[in-house]
C-alpha positions in Angstrom: 0.0 0.0 0.0 2.7 2.5 0.9 4.7 1.7 -2.2 1.6 2.3 -4.4 0.9 5.5 -2.5 4.5 6.6 -3.0 4.6 6.0 -6.7 1.3 7.6 -7.3 2.3 10.7 -5.4 5.6 10.9 -7.3 3.6 10.7 -10.6 1.1 13.4 -9.5 3.9 15.6 -8.2 5.8 15.2 -11.5 2.8 16.2 -13.6 1.9 19.0 -11.2 5.2 20.8 -11.3 5.4 20.5 -15.0 1.9 22.0 -15.3 2.6 24.7 -12.7 6.0 25.8 -13.8 4.8 26.2 -17.4 1.9 28.5 -16.5 2.1 32.2 -16.9 -0.6 33.2 -14.5 0.6 33.7 -11.0 -2.6 32.2 -9.5 -2.0 28.9 -11.3 1.6 28.8 -10.1 0.5 29.3 -6.5 -2.2 26.6 -6.9 0.3 24.2 -8.3 2.7 25.0 -5.5 0.1 24.2 -2.8 -0.7 20.9 -4.5 3.0 20.1 -4.7 3.4 20.7 -1.0 0.6 18.4 -0.2 2.0 15.6 -2.3 5.6 15.9 -1.2 4.5 15.6 2.4 2.8 12.4 1.5 5.9 11.3 -0.3 8.1 12.0 2.7 5.7 10.2 5.1 5.4 7.1 2.8 9.2 7.1 2.3 9.7 7.1 6.1 7.4 4.1 6.5 9.1 2.3 3.6 12.6 3.2 4.9 11.7 1.8 8.4 10.8 -1.5 6.8 13.7 -1.6 4.3 16.6 -0.1 6.3 18.0 -3.4 7.4 18.3 -4.6 3.7 19.5 -1.4 2.0 20.8 1.2 4.5 22.9 3.1 2.1 20.1 3.3 -0.6 17.6 4.5 2.1 19.9 7.3 3.1 20.7 8.3 -0.5 17.0 8.2 -1.4 16.1 10.4 1.5 18.8 12.9 0.7 17.8 13.1 -3.0 14.1 13.4 -2.1 14.9 16.3 0.3 17.1 17.9 -2.4 14.3 17.5 -4.9 11.8 19.1 -2.5 14.2 22.1 -2.0 14.6 22.4 -5.7 10.9 22.4 -6.2 10.4 25.1 -3.7 13.2 27.2 -5.3 11.6 26.8 -8.7 8.2 27.9 -7.5 9.7 30.8 -5.6 11.7 32.0 -8.7 8.6 31.4 -10.9 6.7 33.9 -8.7 9.6 36.4 -9.1 11.3 37.4 -12.3 14.4 35.2 -11.8 12.9 32.0 -13.2 15.0 30.0 -15.6 13.6 27.0 -17.6 16.8 25.1 -16.5 15.1 24.5 -13.1 12.2 22.7 -14.8 14.6 20.5 -16.8 16.6 19.8 -13.6 13.4 18.7 -11.9 12.4 16.6 -14.9 15.7 14.8 -14.8 16.0 14.5 -11.0 12.5 13.1 -10.3 13.0 9.8 -12.3 16.4 9.4 -10.6 14.7 9.7 -7.2 11.9 7.3 -8.2 14.6 4.8 -9.4 16.4 4.9 -6.1 13.1 4.5 -4.3 12.4 1.4 -6.5 15.8 0.0 -5.5 15.0 0.5 -1.9 11.6 -1.3 -2.3 13.2 -4.5 -3.7 
């Protein structure tokens, strides 16, 4: 159950920040940011539960996965913050598009 919840939240978060960071209206960006915050909290909670069950098998992968997830959350917040200001660069979106599948792959390795 936690693995399915984790994967579905990653997918929704991925689609959400692509949708939110490509919008030009500030209201849509703020809505997308709030939705992203909800889903990355669910991701963190589900990863903690999965990590507690998987730490004895893959301790290094659990730690690396947690660090990458936290870095991805920080990058998401930075991208949304810059999108609301003038300093937004599309490189942030591409970095998120590349980093999210890496985080999901590491989480998959932790699960098995």
